[in-house]
N, C-alpha and C positions, 0 to 999 in steps of 0.2 A: 466429698463424694463425687467430684469430677462433673463433667458436663454430660447431660442425658441427651440421647437422640430424640427425634420427633417420633411419636408413636401413632399407630392407627387408632388405638383405643386406650384410654386410661380409665381404669375402674377403681373408684375410691371405696374401699371396704371389701372384706373377704368373707362375709357371712353367707347366709342362705341365698341372698340375691347376688351379690358381687362374686362370690366364689363360684356359684353355679354358672353365672354368665361367662366367667373366664374359661371354665371347662368347655362350654359350648363353643366359644370362639377359638379355642386352642388349635383344633385341627384345620382351621381356615388358612393358616399361614400368616395371618395378619399380625402385626407387631402389637402386642398387648402388654401393658404395665399395670400390675396390681399395686395399689398403695395402701398399706395397712398402718393404722395408728399405733397399734401395739406390737408385740413381738410374738414369737412362738410361746405357747403356754409351757412353763417348765414341767417336765415329767418327774414327779416326785411323790413320795408316799402321802403327802398332805392332799394330793388330788382326791384321795378317797377318805379323808379324815373329816368327820362331821363337824368337829369343833373348829377346824381350820376353815372349812368351806362355809358353814352356816353361822356359827357363833361369832367367829372372828372376821368373816368376810374377806379372807386372805386374797382372793382373786378378783374381788369386785374392783371396779375402777375407783381410784382414790380421789373421787371428786364428789361435790355436792351440788345439787340443783336447788332452785328456789321454788316454793309453791306460790300461789297467788297472793298470799299475805307477806311474802318475802322471807318465810322461814326456810331454813336449809333442810334438805333430806338427802339420804344416800340412794341414788337410783340403782336399780338392779341391772347394771350394764357391765360387760366384760370386754376389754379391748385386747383381743388376741387374734392371731391368724385363725380363721374360722368363725370369728365373731361370737355372737351369743349362742351359736349352735354348739360350742364347746360345752355349754352348761345346760342345754335344753333337754327335755325328757324324750325327744325323738318321736313324739306322737305325731304321726304324719297323716292327717285327715284331709279329704277333699271338702270344700264347701258343698252344701247341698244345691241342687239346681235352683230351688226356690230362693236361695240366698243371693242369686244374681239378679233377681227381679225385686220389685218393691214389696216390702213386707210390712204389714201393720202390726206394731207392738203396742203394749199397754201404754208405754211412755212416748209413743210417737212413731214416725215412719223411718224404716230402714230403706235407703234409696236404692234404685236399680243401678246396675253396672252398665257400661257401654259395650260389654261383651256378654255372651250367653255362656252357660255351662258347656254347651256343645263346642264352643270355640276353644275352650281351655282343656277339654277332655283328653285329646291326644297327648297333650303336654303333662297332664296329671299322670297318665299311664307311664310316660317316659320317666317322669320324676320318681314315681314309685319304684320303677326298676333300677334307676340310677342309685337311689338312696337305700336300696336293699330292704324295702319295706316288707315286713311280714304281716299277712292278714288274709282275710277271706271275703272277697266281694260276694254280695248276696245275702249276708247275715243281717245287715243293718237295714231295716225297712225304710229308712229315710234317705238312703244314699241314692245318687244318680246312677244311670247306666254306665258301665265300665267296658271299654272296648277290649280289654284284656284282663285276665286274672292277675293278682299279685304274683310276682315271680317266686315268692317264698311263702311257705305255709305259715299259718299263724303261730305265734309263740304260745305254746300250750300253757294252760292254767295249772298252777300248783294246787294241791288238794283243797286248801281252804277257799281259794278263789273259784275252783271248779264247783265246790259246794254252793258258793254264793250264786254262781251262774245258774245252777240247777234250781235253787230256791227262787230266783227271780223268774225263771221260766214257769215254775209251778204257779206263780201269781199271774200268768198270762202275759208277761213282759218279754222283750226281745233283746236280751243281752247279746253282745257280739265281741269277737276278739278285737282288741284295740290295735289299729295299724301302727306298727312301730319299726323304726329304722335301726336294725342291729345286724351285725355280721355274725349270725348265729346259725350253726347247723345242729339239729336236735337228734338224739338217739330215740329208740322206740319208746322210752319213758318220758320224752320231752326234755331230758337233760342235755347239756352241752356235750357234743362229741369230743373225742380226743383232739381232733384237728380244728375245732371251732375257735374262732378268734374271740367272740363274746363268750363269757363263762357263766352267764345267767346269774350275776351277783345282785346285791341289793344297792348298787351304786350307779344306776343309770340316770335317775331323775335328779337333776340339779348338780351333779358332780361331773367333772371332766373324766373321760374314760382313759384310764392308765394303760389298758391293753389295746386301745384303738379299735374296740369292738362296736362303738356307737357310730352311727352314720352322721358325723358332723361334716361341715363344709370343707374343713381342712383335709380330712382323710379322704373324703369321697371326691372332691373337686379340685381343691387348690394344688395339692401335691401332684396328682396326675397331670394337671394343666402345666405345671412348671417343668415337667419332663419334655415339653415341646420347646425347641430352641427359640421360638418366636415369643414366648411368654416369660416375663420377668416379674419380680416382686421386690419392692423395698418396704422394710418394716420400720417401726418407731418413727413414722413420719405422719404428723398430724396436719391434715389439710385444713388451713385456716380461712382461705377464701379462693374464689374463682374470679378471674378477671376477663372482661370482654373486650372485643376489638372496637374500633372507632364507630362502627355501625351499631354496636350494641346487640347484634343478632348472633354473635358467635363467641363461645368461650375460647380465648386464645392463650390462657395460662392457668395452670393449677398451682397454687402457692402452698407449699408445705413447710411446716416447722419441724426441724430435726431435734433429736434428743438434746443436743448441745445448745439449742436455741437459735441456731442459724436457719436461714430460709433457703428453700430450693424451689426453682421454677421449672415446671414440667409442661410439655405441650403435646397435643394430639388432635387428630381430625375429629374424634368423637370423645366426649367426656361423660362418664357414667358415675352418678352419685349413688352409693349403696351403703350409707353409714348407719342405717337404722332410722326409724321414723322421726325420732326426736332430733338426732344429730344431723340428718339430711336436711330437715327444715332449718335447723340452726345455721348450717353452712350456707344455704341459699340466702337466708336473711342477712348473714354476716358479709355477703358479697354485694351488697347494695352499692350502686355507683350512680353517676349522673343520669344515665339512660334507664336505670332500674332503681329508682330511689327507694322503693319498698322492698327491695331484695330481688334476686334473680328469679325469673319464671313466675313473678308475682303480680302481674298487671291485674289479675283477678282478685287479689287480696285473700286468696285461700291458703297460701303457704303458711304452715304452722297451725292452721285451724283444723277443726274436725278430728282432733286427736282421739283415738279410741284405744282401749286396752282390755276389754272384756270385764264383765262383772263376775268376779271369782270368789269362791268360798271354799275353804278346806274344812271337811268334817271328819273328825276322828271318832270312829265308833270303837267300842271295846267288845271283842268277841268273847262269848262265854267259854269257848274252847281256845287254847293257845293258837296263835297265828304264826306258824313256822315259815310262812312264805318268804322267799328271798327276792325273786323277781316278781313284783306284785302288779306291775303296770301292764296287765294283759286283758283287761275287761272294760267295756264301755256300754252305755245305755242311752239311747236316743228316743225312747218312747214318747217323751214330752217335749221334743225339740221344737215342734210347731204349735203345741197346744195340748190340752187335756180335756177329759170328759166334762170337767167342771170349770173350764176356762178357755176362752177363744184365742188367746194370744200365746206367742212362743214362750216357753219356760227356759229351754236350754238343754245342755247335755251333762251327763255324769260319767266320770271315768275314774279308774283307780289311780292313785298317786304311788310314787315309789314308797317303799316301806320305811316308816319313820323308826328311828332308833332312840335309845335312852338319851344320847347326847343332844339330838335334835329337840326332843321333848324338854329336856333339862334346860337347853338354851332358851327356850320359850318360857321357862318356869316363872320368872319374875312377873310376867303378865297374867298368869292364871294359877299361881301357886295356891291361892285360896280355894281353888276348885279341885285341887288334887287331894284325894283322900290320903292322909298320912299312912294309912295301912296298905296303900298300894304304891310301892316304890317305883321310880321311873322305869327300872329294868322290867318289872312285871307288867306295867302299863304298856310298854313298848312291845312286849312279847304277845300281848293280846290285842294290840291296835290293828284296826283295818282302816286304811286311809283313803278317803274319797275326795275328788276334786270336782266341784260344781262350776259350770261355765255358762253364763248368760250373755246375751248380746248387749254391748254398749253402743248407744246410738251416736252418730256424728253430730255434734253441736258446734256451731261456729265459735262459741266462747270457750270450749275446751281446746286450749291452744298453747303452742310453744312461742315464746318471744325471747328476745335478748335484752338483758339489762344494759345500762350504760357501759359497764365494763365487760360486755360480751358474755356475761354469765347466762346460762339457760334458766328460764323461768317457765314453769309448767302450771297452767291454770286448769283446774279440773273440778267439775261438778260430780261428786261421788254418789249422788242420789239419782243419777240418770238411769231410768228404766230398770230399777232394781226389783220391782214387784214380781216379775217372772222368776227371778232367782230365789226370792223368799218362798214362793210357792214350790219351786223345785226342791228346796231344802225340806219343806214340810212333807212332800211326797216321800223323800228318802227317810226322813225321821220317822214317819208313820209306819214304815215297813221294817225298821231295824229289828223289832221284836220277833217278827216272822223270819228274819234272816239269821237268827242265832246271835244277835248282838244287842247291846244297848248303847245309847249315845253317852259318851263320857263328857265331852266338852266341845263346843264349837271353837275352832281355832281360827284366828286370822291367819293368813298363810305365811306369816313372817318367819316361821321356823325354816321355811324353804326360801322365802324372798328376803332373807336377812331381817334384822330388826328395823324399826322405823315406821313411818306412817304408811297407811295403805297406798298412798300416792306413789310410793317407791316401787310398787309392783309393776314394773315396766316391761315384763317379759313379752307380753303379747301386744306391743305397741304397733300402731298402724294409723294411716289415714291423713297424714299431715301435708301431703303433696298429691292430692287426689287426681285421678285421671277422668276424662270425660270428653264429650264431643263439643261442648260449648266453652270457648276460651274465656268467657266472662264468668264462668262458674267452676272452672277447673284449671289446674296448673299444667297438666300433661295431656297429650292426645292419647288415642287408643294404643299406640305403640310405646307409650311412656316417654315420649319426647316432649320437652317443654314447648308449649304453644308459642312462647315468646322468643325462643332461640332455635337455631338450626341444628345445633350439634350437642345439645345437652339432654341427657336421659336420666331418669331416676328409677332404679330397679332394686327396690327392697319392699317392705310392707307399706311404705309411704303412699303408694298409689291407690290403696284400697278406698273405695267410696263407702263401704260398709264392711263389718268384720265377721258377721255370722256368729256362731257360738261354738266353733271348733278352733283348735290351734292354727295359727296363720302360716306356719312354716311351709307346708307343702304347696300352698297357693303361691307363696313368694318364689319357691323353687321352680314350679311349673311356669310361672310368668317369666322368670329369667330365661328359661329355655325358649319361650315364645319370642321374647325381645331379642334373644341371641340370633334366632333365625332371621328376624327382620334386619339386624345389623350386618349379618353375613351378606344378605342380599344388597343392602345399602352400600357396603364397602366394595362390592363386586368381587 
C-alpha cells in the first residue's frame, strides 16, 4: 500500500459520526483520511432479500462477542462504508429538550448533559436538511422548538396507517409523522414520483437500500466528501491500536491491520475515533500503554462503562382488515414519553416498524411456532400484521460495560432489567388500545426477526455511552468538544459521547454532534 503522507485529520469509521464529520471537514481544504474497517457493501439482489438479511444474517459482521458469563453472541453490527447506517431505519429524531437535563425515571436518574438542547438545535436543523429528513415540526407535542421547518414534507401515510392515525386522534392522542431520511419526492397521492430515487418500498427498515434512496452516511456524506481532492479513504483496514508520543499527551500513530494481515501506520495532527460505541471503547482500551495503563483517555475509568442501548420491544398486532401497507414506517406517538395520567415517570415512545413479511415471521418461527395458529399461514399473518416498535430509556450504569478479554475479544456486560418498568407500562397502553384500533394482539415478539437471532444482548443497533463527555475529567472521558481530557489531539465522534440516551433513535444526535465538532475542528486547524 506504499507510504502514506501525514494528514491533518484521520477519522476512524465512516458511519453517522465519522462520515458526517468528513463531509463537514471536506470543504476546509484540510487533508483528511477516512479509515474504514470494511469495504463497500456489495449491491446485489440479496440486499432486499429477507432470508439473506434477517434469517441468514448475510451482511452481519462475522464475529462474536462475549456476554458477562463468557457466552458468545452475534452482535448486530455491520462493517461497511457508511457503517450501521447502511442498515438503519433512517428514523431521525431529535432528543427532547428535557433529555438534556436530569430526568427522574422509575429505575433511577438519567443524568444531565454538559450541553443544552439550544446548543445543539442549529446543528439538528442542519442535520435534518443534510440527511433529507421528511417530517413536520409542530405535530409532536413533546418536541423542542425548531429554528426551521423540515426541508421535505412528511412521508404520507398509506391507508391502513392513516386509519390508525385517525383512530389514535379520536382517542385524544397526538400521533405524528415519523421523521425519516429518504430521497423521496411524492405525487398528489403520496406515491413516489417518476423521478424519485426512493420508490416507497417495504425495504427501508433493516435492509440496505439497493436504489440509494435511504439517507445513509455513505450516500449523503462519504461519497460527496471524497469528491474533494483533500479527502481520501482506505477500506478493509481494521485499526487495532493508537500509539502515543513520549509525553503520553498526543496520539502519534494509528496502527491498522490490512486484509492480508500486514500492518500500516498512519499519522495525523488530529485523530478521531468513530467506530461505534462498543468498538470505540474497545479501541481505546486496546491502546493501553505505560502512560495510559487503563487505556487511552481513561484516567477517569469511565471508558467502556455506562453502555446504553434502549429498552426495546417489538409488538406485532394483527389487523382485522388486511394491511396492504408497503412503506409502513411513517407514524410515531410520544404522548407517554415523559409520563402518563397514572404514572409519574417516563414510559417512552411508540413508532411503526418496517412491514414484516412471511420470511421474517417464518425466520422467527422456531421461537414462537406454538403460538402461531396453524389455521393462519405465515403469508396470511404477514398480510394482516401491523408492526410497532416500543422504545424506553436505558439508564447509564457503570457495570453495563465493554471490556476486553485476554485475547482482546470484546466482552459486553449488561443488566437487561435496567429501568424496564416504563416499557412494560408503555406496552400495556398500546395493548389496551388495540381493540379500538381495529386490531388484536397476536404475539409479542422479541425483536430478533429484525435484529437477527440470538440473545437480546445482541440488539446493539442503538448503542451509546461508552466514552461519555462532561466537564469533570474525573467523571468523564471527553470534554464538551468531544476531545479526550487526557490527550491533546484525540476526539471521539459517534454515539459513545452520550451521557444519556433518551427514548428516541440516537442517529440524528450523532449526526448533529459531528457537525458541531466539525466546526470546532475547522477552527482549531485554522
